C-alpha positions as CSV (number, residue, x, y, z in Angstrom):
1,X,35.7,225.7,48.2
2,X,35.2,222.4,50.0
3,X,38.6,222.0,51.7
4,X,37.8,224.1,54.7
5,X,34.6,222.3,55.6
6,X,36.2,218.9,54.8
7,X,39.1,219.7,57.2
8,X,36.6,220.7,59.9
9,X,34.7,217.5,59.6
10,X,37.5,215.0,59.1
11,X,40.4,216.8,60.7
12,X,43.4,218.5,59.3
13,X,45.7,215.5,59.2
14,X,43.3,213.2,57.5
15,X,42.4,215.9,54.9
16,X,46.1,216.3,54.1
17,X,46.4,212.6,53.7
18,X,43.5,212.6,51.3
19,X,45.1,215.5,49.3
20,X,48.3,213.5,49.2
21,X,46.5,210.6,47.6
22,X,45.2,213.0,44.9
23,X,48.7,214.3,44.5
24,X,50.0,210.7,44.1
25,X,47.3,209.4,41.7
26,X,47.1,212.5,39.5
27,X,50.7,212.4,38.2
28,X,50.6,208.6,37.9
29,X,47.5,209.0,35.8
30,X,49.3,211.7,33.7
31,X,52.3,209.4,33.1
32,X,50.1,206.6,31.7
33,X,47.7,208.8,29.8
34,X,46.7,207.9,26.3
35,X,45.0,210.9,25.0
36,X,44.0,214.5,25.6
37,X,41.0,213.7,27.7
38,X,43.0,211.5,30.1
39,X,45.6,214.3,30.3
40,X,42.8,216.7,31.3
41,X,41.5,214.3,33.9
42,X,45.0,213.8,35.4
43,X,45.5,217.5,35.6
44,X,42.1,217.9,37.3
45,X,42.9,215.3,39.9
46,X,46.3,216.9,40.5
47,X,44.7,220.3,40.8
48,X,42.2,219.1,43.3
49,X,44.9,217.7,45.5
50,X,47.0,220.8,45.2
51,X,44.0,223.1,46.0
52,X,43.2,221.0,49.1
53,X,46.7,221.0,50.4
54,X,47.3,224.7,49.7
55,X,44.2,225.4,51.8
56,X,44.6,223.0,54.7
57,X,48.4,222.9,55.2
58,X,48.9,226.5,56.5
59,X,46.1,226.0,59.0
60,X,47.6,222.7,60.1
61,X,51.0,224.2,60.6
62,X,49.6,227.2,62.5
63,X,47.8,224.9,64.9
64,X,50.9,222.8,65.4
65,X,53.0,225.9,66.4
66,X,53.5,226.6,70.1
67,X,51.3,229.3,71.6
68,X,54.3,231.5,72.4
69,X,55.4,231.9,68.7
70,X,51.9,232.3,67.2
71,X,51.3,235.8,65.8
């Protein structure tokens, strides 16, 4: 719900870098988790990163495409 406005304010590339950080930290946190709550937190962090990247990446790729092949 926030990824679109975040991408408009910060730019698509920076927003994708932020989502990559979530996608890096989340699985690392999952791998060193020590209980069910830490597993839930790691899944939450990973899910936020995945949601942001699934929202912003198609827009970024569409903007990078040449005008001649855009639909």
